[in-house]
DONUTI-656031 format. One record per residue: residue in three letters; y negated, z negated, x of N, C-alpha, C in turn. Coordinates in pm, whole numbers, plus 50000, padded with zeros to 5 digits. Atoms other than C-alpha are relative to their C-alpha. Last residue first. Example, Ala and Ser with C-alpha at 12.3 -4.5 7.8 and 13.67 -1.06 7.14 Angstrom:
<semis>
SER501195000649918501064928651367498914992749923ALA501195000050089504504922051230498805000050090
</semis>
This chain:
<semis>
UNK499004994949907414063403511543499325006150123UNK500595000349867412033382711302501075004050099UNK501224992149994412803390410938499335000250134UNK499894987350070415313362110904498665007350002UNK499955001150145414723335511163500075013749935UNK501284996550063415623343011525500124998149851UNK500815011950028418523323511671498655003449939UNK500925003949894421123351011659499164988349956UNK501174991349997422593366711349499044996650111UNK499614986249979426083352011394498805009250017UNK500884994349900424743316811445500305014850025UNK499474999749865426153300411138499025006350093UNK500545010949921425733298810765500665000250136UNK498995006549915426173330210562499324989450083UNK500515012349937424303346310272501114993350080UNK499345001249869425683381010210499494987950075UNK498575002150019424933380909837500734997750131UNK499304992749895421203375709904501494996949989UNK499365007549891419743363409578500735009150096UNK498554999950020417533387809379500654992550114UNK499214990749921413873378109408501474998949962UNK500354986250036411393362909163500825010350076UNK500174998850144412413326109148499755014449957UNK498684999150064413823327509501499885001849849UNK499494986449988410313335209631501335001649928UNK500864991250080408883302809495500525014250004UNK499725002550142411833282909627499175009049910UNK498704994150034411533298609972500304998549851UNK500214985550012407803290109986501315007049962UNK500704998150126408623253609917499745014849975UNK499005001450105411173255010195499365001749862UNK499224987650006408523268710431501054999349890UNK500864989950061406203239510350500745013349987UNK500085003550142409043215310425499135010149925UNK498754995650061409683233110756500014997149851UNK500064985550010406013228610845501265005749937UNK500914997450111406333191810761499805015049981UNK499225001150122409383191110986499145001849876UNK499084988650008407253204111273500794999649870UNK500724987750026404363180111211500945011849986UNK500705000850128406503149111175499325013249967UNK499064997150107408823159611455499334999449864UNK499624985949992405953161411702500945003749887UNK501144991750038404533127911590500365014749999UNK500124999750146407933110711599498865009149957UNK499654987150061408643120611961499735001049850UNK498764992350005405933112712044501184991150029UNK499314997649874403083089211966501265008049981UNK500954999949889400623077811704500715001550134UNK500734987449997402553086511390498995000950114UNK499124988449979405163059211443499265013350010UNK500894988450016402543031511493500805013050019UNK500084991549880404392998711450499085011749970UNK499705007749880404962969511210499985008150127UNK500525013650014403342982210888500234992050128UNK501405000649956403833018210994499404986149988UNK500085004049860407593013510968498574998650049UNK499555013949987407423014310587499844995150144UNK500945008650072405323046010571500374985350019UNK501225000749918407433062510841498984990849934UNK499735009649892410593053710646498794998750092UNK500085013450057409133071210342500254989450107UNK501405003550025408463102510545499864985849946UNK500695001049870412013103710681498554995849980UNK499595012649939413553096610340499304997650132UNK500655010450080411523124810187500364986250055UNK501405000949957412643146810474499254989449921UNK500015006249867416323139410404498574998450051UNK499685014150021415773146810034500004992550132UNK501225006450050414023179410128500244985149974UNK500905001549886417063188710335498704993349959UNK499485010449911419413181810045499074997650118UNK500045013050067417333201509793500454988850092UNK501395004250008416703230710028499914986149937UNK500475002649863420373233610117498584994949998UNK499505013049953421463229509754499544996650141UNK499104997849887419203258009634500464986550056UNK498704995250046417803250109291500995001650114UNK499504987949933414913228709413501385003649947UNK500124987950081413513204109154500655012350062UNK499685001550142414303168509263500115013349927UNK498675006050012414493173309642500434998949855UNK499014989949963411543197109626501424994649984UNK499944990150107409473171909435501025010950029UNK499365006150117410333144409684500145010149886UNK498585000749968409483166409982500774994249881UNK499464986450008406153174709820501495000250032UNK499974995550140405343138209751500635013849988UNK498955007550069406293126910102500145004849855UNK498744994349956404163154510255501184993049931UNK499904986750060401213143010046501305006950038UNK499535001750138401853106910139500115013449928UNK498655005650000401623116010508500544998549858UNK499084989449959398593138610462501444995149995UNK499964990350111396733111910266500995011150032UNK499175006350103397603086210534500175009249880UNK498624998849955396243110010798500964993349901UNK499584986049997393003114210606501475001450039UNK499784995150136392593077510516500525014350000UNK498845007250055393093065310874500325005149859UNK498804994649937390743092311005501254993449943UNK499724986250044388023083110755501295005750058UNK499414999750135388403045510822500275014349954UNK500735006050109387693049411193500755000949867UNK500814990250073389163074011436499234994449883UNK500064986749940390873054611713499035009449927UNK500635000649869390133018811609499805014050056UNK501415003150024390883026211243499254999150133UNK500654987550038394113043011352498534997849970UNK500284992149881395153011611539499305013149966UNK500925007449913394842989111235499615008350122UNK501354999250057396363015211005498984992450085UNK500584986649995399423020611225498555000149952UNK500224995750137400222984011286499255013450005UNK498704998550066401592968111602499845003349853UNK499915009250113398022957711693501355000449930UNK499044994950096397462972612038500184989649890UNK499334988049951394922969812317500945006149898UNK498665002049948392462945612160500655013150038UNK499014993850088389522953511933501434997450047UNK500245003550139387032929212089501095005549908UNK499575013950019388432931312441499844995749855UNK498535000349989388162969112427500534985849977UNK499444994550123384582967112298501524999350002UNK500335009550106383622943912583500585004849866UNK499025010849994385502965912830499724989549893UNK498744994850051383472996012720501074989150000UNK500144998350144380272976312765501305005049937UNK500105012950071381292963513109499925001549848UNK501214999250080382512997613237499884987349916UNK501144998449910385012993313521498675000749926UNK500435013049948387652978913285498775001050090UNK500635007450109387913011713094499434986850050UNK501304993950025388563030713417499244992649888UNK500905003449890391333006413515498615005649976UNK500355014150010393053008713175499004996050110UNK501395001349953392943046613182499534985449992UNK500254991349885396693053613161498614997850059UNK499255004549883397383023512940499695008150124UNK500555013049959394593031412695500714994850123UNK501284997549934395673068012685499374987050049UNK499794996349860399283058112616498695002350074UNK498974990449961398473039412296500025003250147UNK498645004850020395213023112195500975010450055UNK500035014749993391533026212287501404994049983UNK499385004949878391903063112373499974985050015UNK498624995649974389483076512116500504994150131UNK499834990149894386373056212039501475003350023UNK500505005849876385753024211846500195009450117UNK499194999749880386103040811507499324993650119UNK499884986249955383843049711218500715001150135UNK499584991450112384273016811030500155014750039UNK499934986549944384172997111358500465009749891UNK500844998749881383062961711269500005014050059UNK501355005350020384282959210909499095002850118UNK500684991650099387312981910942498564995549978UNK500334987149938388322964711264499285009249903UNK501015002149894388082930211108499595013450060UNK501305002650061389872940710787498914998350105UNK500474987850067392772956810973498614997849943UNK500384990649895393142926911206499455012949939UNK501275004649944393102902610912499515009450109UNK501084997550095395782923110737498654995850057UNK501144993149939398032924711045498805001849908UNK500704993650110400582897910943498725006650052UNK501025008450064402512890711261499325007949888UNK501364994949987405642910711335499054990449929UNK500034988249913409262900511400498585005050025UNK500665002849872408952864911268499835012350089UNK501165008750018409742868010895499224998050129UNK501034993350078412032898110927498734991649988UNK500274987049940414302886211206498845006949930UNK501035001849898414002850711074499645013150067UNK501334998950063415902861310761498884998550103UNK500755012649998419042867210969498615002149939UNK499565008250114421402895810876499254986849992UNK500634994750121419492919411104500424992449876UNK501105008950039420532896911393499285004949876UNK499485010350089423832916011404498914990549954UNK500084995350138421932945911546500534989649901UNK501365000950052421372926411866499905004449854UNK500055010350104425032920311939498644999249931UNK499224995850117425432953412123500024989649889UNK500844993550101422552944412356500795003349874UNK499604986150012424572919512557499305006449882UNK500244993750130423362885912682500495014550003UNK499745009450109424372861812959499905006549862UNK498605004349991424742886013249500384990949884UNK499164988750041421522903413150501484996350005UNK499984999850146419762869613164500835011649948UNK498995009150053420802866313527500095000749848UNK500515013550031418802896913625501094991449936UNK500175002650143420862926213763499474986049977UNK501425000350035420202932614132499774997049852UNK500685011549938423672923414260498554998749959UNK501274995349943425402946614008499234988250060UNK499784994949865429012935013962498705004150069UNK499575011249915428262913513660500155004250145UNK501155008849983426312942213504500354988250090UNK500984993349913429142967013565498794991250025UNK499515000449863431752942913424499005006250096UNK500045014049955429742937813108500444998850145UNK501395003449971429152975313070499884985750052UNK500424992749880432862983213102498584996350040UNK499365006049882433792955712856499615006950130UNK500595012949965431122968712613500704993250118UNK501174998949912432253004812625499454986450042UNK499814992149878435843003512495498804999550096UNK498655000549943436222977712221500095006650137UNK499625013849966432622969912127501344999550073UNK500905004949896431563006312146500414986050044UNK499694992949876434623018011953499124995250116UNK498755005549946434182991411686500345006550134UNK500285013749955430553001411633501254993850064UNK500784999249876431433038511621499724986150055UNK499124995849892434193032211366499275000750133UNK499135011349970431833012511147500945003350114UNK500825010049932429273040411169500844987950040UNK500174995549862431903066811085499214989750081UNK498705001049934432893047110775499905004250147UNK499715014249979429273042010672501324998350075UNK500875004749893428523078910724500254985450031UNK499484994749874431543088710515499184995050118UNK498775007349973430403065710235500625004650131UNK500405013449956426903080210256501234991850034UNK500504998849863428403115210243499564986550054UNK498834998449913430423106309934499575000550146UNK499375013249988427293093509764501215000550091UNK500915008649924425483126109838500574986150020UNK499684998349860428513146209722499084991450087UNK499245011449949428003131209379500325001250148UNK499204993949894425273156009298500744988750072UNK498605000350040423953143508968500885007750098UNK499694986350042420423153909068501445001349951UNK500864997550116419463117109075500175014349948UNK499325005350119422473112409303499175002449874UNK498874991250029420873135309561500744995349874UNK500534987550055417593116509540501125009749967UNK500525002650135419363083309584499485012749934UNK498865001150091421373096409881499554997849856UNK499364986950011418233108010063501144999649899UNK500894991850082416413075609991500625013749977UNK499915005150136419413056110123499115007949905UNK498724995550056419593078210432500154995349856UNK500094985650024415893073210508501275005349934UNK500884998050114416213035410466499905014849965UNK499265004350118419193034210701499185002449874UNK498974989950025417253054810956500814996449877UNK500674988150051414223032010931500995011049966UNK500325002650140416473001810968499295011949937UNK498725000350071417863016711288499774997449851UNK499644986250028414333025711399501375000849931UNK500914994050097413262989511358500395014349967UNK499665002950138416322974111520499125007449900UNK501324998550061416022990011860500184998849849UNK500565012750045419182975612019498625000949939UNK501454999649976419983006812219499314987249956UNK500285003449861423743002012261498504999950030UNK499365012549960424462999911887499594996050141UNK500695011250062421963026711784500554986750050UNK501285001449930423493050612037499174988649942UNK499725007049876426943044811891498734997650080UNK499795014050036425513054511553500364991650122UNK501305005950036424123086711698500164985249966UNK500745002449875427423094711872498654993549971UNK499345010649924429373090211547499234996650127UNK500245012750069426893110711343500594988450079UNK501405003749982426913139211597499664986749935UNK500135004549861430703139411602498574995650027UNK499415013449994430693141011222499944994450142UNK500955009450061428273170411231500544985750008UNK501095001849904430493188911477498984990049946UNK499555008949892433463183011246498934997450106UNK499895013950045431403197410956500564990750107UNK501265007149980430373229311137500154985149965UNK500135003949859433843244111184498764991850025UNK499195011849971434423243510808499884995450144UNK498694996849943431583267510750500734987350040UNK500114993149872428773254210534501415003050050UNK498844991749965428413242710174499745007850129UNK500104986250047425733215410169501265007950038UNK500324999150143426233177710187500095014349949UNK498855004650077428023174210521499795001549851UNK498884991049972425513195610711501274995849927UNK500154988350086422723176210539501175009550020UNK499265002450124424043145010711499905011749903UNK498614996849973422783159611039500854997949875UNK499874985550004419273159010896501445004350024UNK500064995550140419583122010818500125015149986UNK498805003550076420843116211178499915004049852UNK499054989050011418053135711352501164996749907UNK500564988050063415043112911306501065010449970UNK500655003450127416643078911369499505012449928UNK498925001950097418923093311639499444996949862UNK499534986750036415813105811822501124999149897UNK501074994250081414333071011811500385014149957UNK499765003350141417703057411927498895005349910UNK499214989350061417213076112255500264997249853UNK500844989850064414433051712338500765011349935UNK499674998750141416833022912401499255010949929UNK498635004550031415163014612730500265000649849UNK499915014450022411953035012758501444996149971UNK500815007049900411153069312900500074984949987UNK501335004150043413913087912716499284992550112UNK500934990149944416933108112830498574996649962UNK499634986850050419393079412786499145010550066UNK501164991750028417413048712883500395012949929UNK500094986949935420343025012860498755007549959UNK500054989350100419772988612764499895013450072UNK499894986749940420702958612978500095010349888UNK498644994749988419502928212791499945013350076UNK499065011049980416452905412788501455004650012UNK498955000350101413892932912835501044989450035UNK500275010650096410722926013038501024999549886UNK500095013349940411782944913352499814988849899UNK498985008350062412952976013167499884985350042UNK499984998850146409942998413222501014990949932UNK501265004950057409302986613579500055000149847UNK500025014749992412932990713680498754994349935UNK498975004650092412943026613553500044984749998UNK500575000450134409613033013724501024995549896UNK500525013450031411153023114058499444998949859UNK501445001249978413103055914047499564985849969UNK500644986949992416703068314039498524999150035UNK500174996149861418363035114126499235013150016UNK501125007249942417783022213773499765003450147UNK501314994150027419953049513620498864993150075UNK499884985950038423663044913684498655006649981UNK500074991449881423013012713876500075014749966UNK501374997349951422172994913551499955009750117UNK500845011149956425662997713398498695004150061UNK500045000349854428283025013381499124988950054UNK498695003949947429083018113013499984998650152UNK499705013850039425443018312904501314995350063UNK500825009149919424703049513104500294985449967UNK499425000149865427633067712942499224990550090UNK498755007450006426453058012592500654999050138UNK500305014150024422873068912660501284991650001UNK500535005749875424033101712815499694985249983UNK498915001849904426233109312515499524993950130UNK499185011550042423393103412270501084997150104UNK500805012249979421123126712466500794987649962UNK500075002149855423813153612485499214987450032UNK498715005849962424513149812113500044997550151UNK500125014549988420803155612077501334993050022UNK500875003649888421063192412154499984984950019UNK499244997949877424053196711921499174996250122UNK498955010249993422143181111632500785001350130UNK500665012349955419053202411702501014988650007UNK500484998949862421143234111687499414987050051UNK498844999949912423023224411372499575000450146UNK499405013450001419813214611196501214999450091UNK500855009649928418063246511304500654986450007UNK499984996749857420893269611204499194989850080UNK498715004349948421263252110869500085002650150UNK500035014749995417543255910799501304994750060UNK500825003549882417683292810890499924984850016UNK499105000049884420573296210642499224997150128UNK499305012849980418183285010367500914999850122UNK498875001650092416063316210420500684986650026UNK500144990250107412673324110577501094998549894UNK498935001450098412183294810813499745009549883UNK498684997549942410233300711134501135000149898UNK499734985649989406703305210999501445003150040UNK500044993850132406213269710866500345014850005UNK498785002750074407363255011196500045007149866UNK498914992749936404563272111386501294998149921UNK500174985850034401923260111140501095008550063UNK499954998650146403063224011154499955014749961UNK498594999150038403813226211526500175001349849UNK499554986050012400103233911574501475001549963UNK500304994350131399383196911491500435014649989UNK498754996850068401153184411806499775006649864UNK499314988949934398013186512023501345003549936UNK500254986150038395853167011779500975010350057UNK500494996950134396203129211760500055014749962UNK499475008350107398203114812046499685005549863UNK498544999349989397623141712306500654992249887UNK499604988850087394023143312181501525001950004UNK499445005450123393773108912347500345011049899UNK498595003249976393303126112684500674994949873UNK499274987350002390093141112549501494997750022UNK499994995250138388823106212470500775013149988UNK499055008050076389813092212809500125005149856UNK498654996749953388053120712987501054992449920UNK499634986750045384883117112778501445003450039UNK500274989649902384613079612822500515013449952UNK499765005349865385423046512651499725010150109UNK498964992949924383743059512333500184994150139UNK499115010049940381713033212147501065006350091UNK500765008149903378863057612080500844989150067UNK500065013950045381363082011921499264991450104UNK501405004350004380483117312032499844985549957UNK500494999049862384043126012139498564995150010UNK499925013349940385003113011793499605000250148UNK501335006050003383743146511663500004986050059UNK500774993749892387063161411776498604993950007UNK499535005849875388893136311555499285006150120UNK500485013849990386753146111256500434993650133UNK501444999749968387363183011317499474985950017UNK500154995549861391143177711330498535000050042UNK499535010749911391163156911009499785003850146UNK501045010450007389073183110830500364988550092UNK501144995149922391483209910953498854989849998UNK499635001349859394463189810825498855004650089UNK500065014249969392783186210485500334997550147UNK501415003949990392113223410472499864985350038UNK500604993549883395743231510551498554995550019UNK500865009149926397043205710302499395006150127UNK500535012350061399863227710176499154992050099UNK499075011149991400163261410349499394987749935UNK500275008850113398453294110270501054989049999UNK499154998250116398783309010616499624990149890UNK498905009450013395823306110849500815003049874UNK500195009650108393683336510917501244991049994UNK500565012749954393173359911211499664990949882UNK499405009650094395513387611096499494986050031UNK500915001950113393563415811259500654991749889UNK499414992750110396453424911488499204998649871UNK499874986049959394433414711792500595008749890UNK501344994249993393403382711618500075014850035UNK500484998350138396993374611520498625006449998UNK499274988750059398183380711876499525002749859UNK500534987849939395453357912009500695012449944UNK501324997750058396483330611762499395012950055UNK499804995650137400133333711863498685002949930UNK499524986249996399173332012230500215005449859UNK501104991349957397083300712176500435014750000UNK500944998750111399823283611973498865009550037UNK499404991650104402423290712240499035002149886UNK499874986549946400203277212517500575009549895UNK501324993650004399213247112307500045014150054UNK500424997650138402823237812236498675007349994UNK499114990350065404063241912594499485003649861UNK500224986949937401093224812759500825010749930UNK501304995250048401293196012510499685013750058UNK499804994750134404993192212585498705005449943UNK499174988149999404233189012955500185006149862UNK500524991850110401353164612922500805012849987UNK500455009050107403033137313127499475007749880UNK498835003750078404863163713331499594991349882UNK499594988050073401543178213442501214997049914UNK500964997050107400183143913529500405012249920UNK500814988849954403283132913722499115004849885UNK501074996050091404473101013558499045010050065UNK500995010749991406593088013845498735003749922UNK501174994749928408363121913858498924989450019UNK499554994449873411753106913765498825004650085UNK499625010949912410113085113500500445005350137UNK501195007949967408283114113338500344988850098UNK500724993149893411363136213359498744992450041UNK499195001349879413373111013156499305006650119UNK500165013849952410583109512897500764997650129UNK501305001449935410533147512871499804985950054UNK499825003849859414283149412803498674997550072UNK498955010049987414293149712420500214995450143UNK500535013150039410943167512409501034989050019UNK500755005349885412493196012605499424986349967UNK499035004049900415003200612324499344994450124UNK499505013150039412203200112071501084995150095UNK501105009849999410413228412250500524986149968UNK500375002749861413603247812328498914989350008UNK498945008249943414843244511970499724996650146UNK500105013550056411513257011839501054990850059UNK501215006149944411553286912072499864985649951UNK499675004849866415153295211981498814993150065UNK499375013050014414063297211618500364994150136UNK498564999450022411723325311709500564985849987UNK499695007150125407983331211703501475001849966UNK500864998750117407393340812063500504992049882UNK499154999450118410233344012313499185002049873UNK499254987549996407843352412597500895001849877UNK500964989450029405463324412503500705013549997UNK500315000950143408403300612490499005010649959UNK498844995350076409643312012831499705000049850UNK499904985549981406193308512990501145005749916UNK501104993950076405763273712841500055015250010UNK499605000050140409203264012973498925006349913UNK499004989550018408183274613321500445001049856UNK500724987349985405053253213299500955011749979UNK500734997050124407063224013159499235013250007UNK499144998750118409603226313446499215002849873UNK499734985950026407233233313736500735001849867UNK501174994250065405803198113730500225014749964UNK499985003650141409273184113804498835006249924UNK499154990950075409413203714131500004996849851UNK498715006050025406433185414273500825008949907
</semis>
């Protein structure tokens, strides 16, 4: 199938480009459309692991190059040893006596391990603060296309996307409103990208950059906020708000008032985006749904743009998720070293039939359940208490380092970006109580890549203390997409 060629071709291109900023933008850009390709291809197996093929191919080539050049060692990055311990422990889960099967367990590496190389790749791509600006601008422009597609799909109605493949209908069948897919695999999924990218886009308004960049950033903010409105995914919206508040607080703690100004600008743009969607797009979407003969009746009675208004109701928070403490304690008591990889997430869904064919495996699956809407509960099932502690340690470690950089960094770009990352990590901690953000893409891939960028920023600060500043520092794309020193 033609869709299977796309990730393979992309892997070849990324290997050819090597360690360049363009490579990272291609990888993350492909991630933004991978879900769309999965539905179009009816979850072709190669497409399903497309990003994993790209990342592992690039990582393998980089390792081989390092070996041939006699540089076969890992860079001195924060938590390298801890990450390696985590990786070894998850590999040892193949021997877990409760394992649902070797194939299912290896398939679960997609959730736990295959994105880890992005940490080491990302750490090598950023040499100067202007590299950060290039990346943020590039990733913002890429996702403006995703935001735009979600908004257009919403206005055009269900026929704009649901006619493409039966998988679209299958994935939206249990939703109570018409929600656009954008370039994701689930209705409203584009808002997950908006949640991660929007705080980074705000950095472009905080730091001194060329005047032509700021209008592009404002467009990105407006489209992202419009995407939140038509997606109706309240948790990621709250996560984004929390990340922005943490970012602004850290900037204000440095007595940088521009952070507060940026928040005010973001609020104004958000209000404008909400009004624009309600005024111009909602009437078009309502008419399209009424005109569509296949639209469920409930879609004619409800509209997704009112969903965010429920955030003002206390019932939204008291009834949204059940208290998972009892589930965590039960799983920790009965499966302290895990119940085998692939018991939760996409692997469990893909191999549900195979799991059901084995009585013992099905007994364990019935005991632990398929999903718990809690990161720690599901992580205990996948890798036991050790895995849950290791990944939690890594997450809090990254949060601590981003926080320290945001408070102590002299360079405004590094300080603002670290503040955005601190907000991102903190939002993951909060969201983990009612979901599993670190157990699936796109958040997993961005977590590891942005953590690598955070490690690179720490290296920049150390070097800046002993080097003479570059008087010809500029922000833009004049020097190409390769990071400084890589040509």
